[in-house]
N, C-alpha and C positions, 0 to 999 in steps of 0.2 A: 394665479389660481393654485390653491393648495388643499388637499394633495392633488398632484397631477394625474395619478391613476390609483385605482383601488378596486375593491370588490364589495358587493353588498349582498348579504344573505337574504333568503326569501322573507318578505314582510318587514325587513329592516329599513331603517332610515339612515342616510349618511349626510353629514353637513360638509359642504365644500365652501371654503373662504375665498372670495375674490377681493383683491386689494387694488385701490386706485391711488396712485401717487403722481399727480400732475406735475409736469416740469415747467409749465408756463400758464399764463392766463388764457386758455383756449378751451374749445369744446373738443371732446375726444369721443370717438365711436370705435368699437371693436367687436369682433364676434369670436365665439369659441364653439367648438364642436364636441359634444359629448357622445362618444361612440359606445354602443351597448353590444357587447359580444361580437364586435366587428360586423354586425348585421344591420342594426338600427343606428340612427344617429339623431341627435337633437341639437339644433343650433341655438345658442344663447347669445343674445345681444347685450353689450355693455355700453352705457352712455354716462359721461361725466363731464362736468365743467370745472376747469381749474380757475380759481379766483386768487387775485393778489390781495393781501391785506391793505387797508388804507386808513392810516391814523391821521387825525388832525389834532393840533394843540390849541388850547383856549387862548393863549397869549403868544405873540411873537417876541415879546420882551418883558421881563420881570424887573420892575424898578423897586429896589429895596430902600431907596431914599438914603438919608443920613442915619447911620447906626453908630451908637456909642461903642468904642472899642471894648471887647469882652462881652458884649451883648449879642443876642441872637434875634433875628427877625425872620419869620416864615411867610411865604406867599404860596397860595395854591396854584398848581398847574394841572389842568385837566386834559387827559387824552381821550379822544372820542374815536371809536372804531366805526367807520362808515361802511365797512364791507360786510359780506355775508359769511366771512370766516374769522375765527379768532386770530388776533395779531399779537405777536410777542414784541417786546420793546426792551431797550436798555439805554440808560442815560449816562453819558460820559462827558467829562469836561474836555473841551478842545485842548490839545497839547500846549498851545501858546498861552492858555489861560489857567494852567495847572498850578495855582498858588495855594490851594487848600482852603480857601475861604468860603467856597460854595459846596454844599452837599445836597443830595437828592435822596428821598425815601418815598417809596421803594425805588431803588435804582434800576430794577429790572422786573419784568412780570409779563402777564398776558392779559390783554383787554378782550373780553368776549365779543362776539359778533353783534352788530346792530346797535 
């Protein structure tokens, strides 16, 4: 919660920012107390659900077939985000397969929720 403390003039409005950064896929509940001149207090409840991103790919294997040396063949690979939150991805060739004949574009990005 930011700012943690402050003052508000008569008839004025103040904005307080509450931030939620879940550490796992769980439900979270918390409370905060806003004290007014050490005499009054207002309890504020916070509720949030942490979600993991869940991406699926359209193919388990891409078969490029026989390709003439010096030529290029492209195959689409679709990423589908089945979660309620945006999911970032990056595609990297496995170390043992790193011979430079495959490339991915875009090699990283964000897939929107849903």
